C-alpha positions as CSV (number, residue, x, y, z in Angstrom):
1,M,5.0,-57.3,85.9
2,E,4.8,-60.1,83.5
3,R,4.8,-58.6,79.8
4,S,1.7,-60.6,79.1
5,E,-0.2,-58.8,81.9
6,A,1.3,-55.6,81.1
7,L,-0.2,-55.9,77.4
8,A,-3.6,-57.1,78.5
9,Q,-4.6,-54.4,81.2
10,P,-6.5,-51.4,80.4
11,M,-4.3,-48.3,80.0
12,R,-6.2,-46.6,82.6
13,V,-5.3,-49.5,85.5
14,L,-1.7,-49.2,84.2
15,L,-1.3,-45.3,84.2
16,Q,-2.7,-45.4,88.1
17,A,-0.6,-47.9,89.1
18,H,2.6,-47.1,87.5
19,P,3.0,-43.2,86.9
20,V,6.4,-43.5,85.3
21,L,4.5,-45.1,82.4
22,V,2.6,-41.8,82.0
23,S,5.8,-40.0,81.5
24,L,7.2,-42.5,79.2
25,L,4.3,-42.3,76.8
26,E,4.1,-38.6,77.2
27,E,7.9,-38.1,76.3
28,R,6.4,-40.1,72.7
29,G,3.8,-37.5,72.4
30,I,1.1,-40.2,73.6
31,H,-1.4,-38.8,76.3
32,C,-3.3,-41.5,77.4
33,G,-4.3,-40.1,80.8
34,E,-6.3,-37.5,78.6
35,C,-7.9,-39.9,76.3
36,F,-11.5,-41.7,76.9
37,I,-10.5,-44.7,74.9
38,A,-8.0,-45.5,78.0
39,E,-10.7,-47.2,79.8
40,R,-10.7,-50.1,77.1
41,E,-7.4,-49.7,75.1
42,T,-4.4,-51.7,76.1
43,L,-0.8,-51.1,76.1
44,A,-0.5,-53.6,73.1
45,G,-3.2,-51.6,71.4
46,V,-1.4,-48.1,71.8
47,V,2.0,-49.1,70.6
48,T,0.6,-50.7,67.7
49,M,-1.5,-47.7,67.0
50,H,1.1,-45.0,67.6
51,H,3.9,-47.2,66.1
52,V,6.2,-47.5,69.3
53,D,8.6,-50.0,69.8
54,L,7.0,-52.4,72.3
55,D,10.7,-54.1,73.4
56,E,12.2,-50.5,74.0
57,L,9.2,-49.0,76.0
58,L,9.1,-51.9,78.1
59,A,12.8,-51.9,78.5
60,E,12.8,-48.1,79.6
61,W,10.1,-48.9,81.9
62,A,11.6,-51.6,83.8
63,R,14.8,-49.5,84.0
64,R,13.1,-46.3,85.5
65,E,11.0,-48.4,87.8
66,A,13.8,-49.9,89.3
67,L,15.5,-46.6,90.1
68,P,15.9,-45.3,93.7
69,R,13.0,-42.5,94.0
70,T,14.2,-39.2,95.3
71,E,11.0,-38.1,97.0
């Protein structure tokens, strides 16, 4: 997924399509899955509001999604 696309989509869409993102955010104390604002808020807004380093989050997200799944 392109960076600009990830930043512009509503969080609810991103969380449904990318479950690993749920874990990444929860590890940082951010529980978007429980928040009603996730319908409208974007990842760009979330990282700004919660003071998260966007580049670090995107790098970790890419790394984790590239790992082989052990299901």
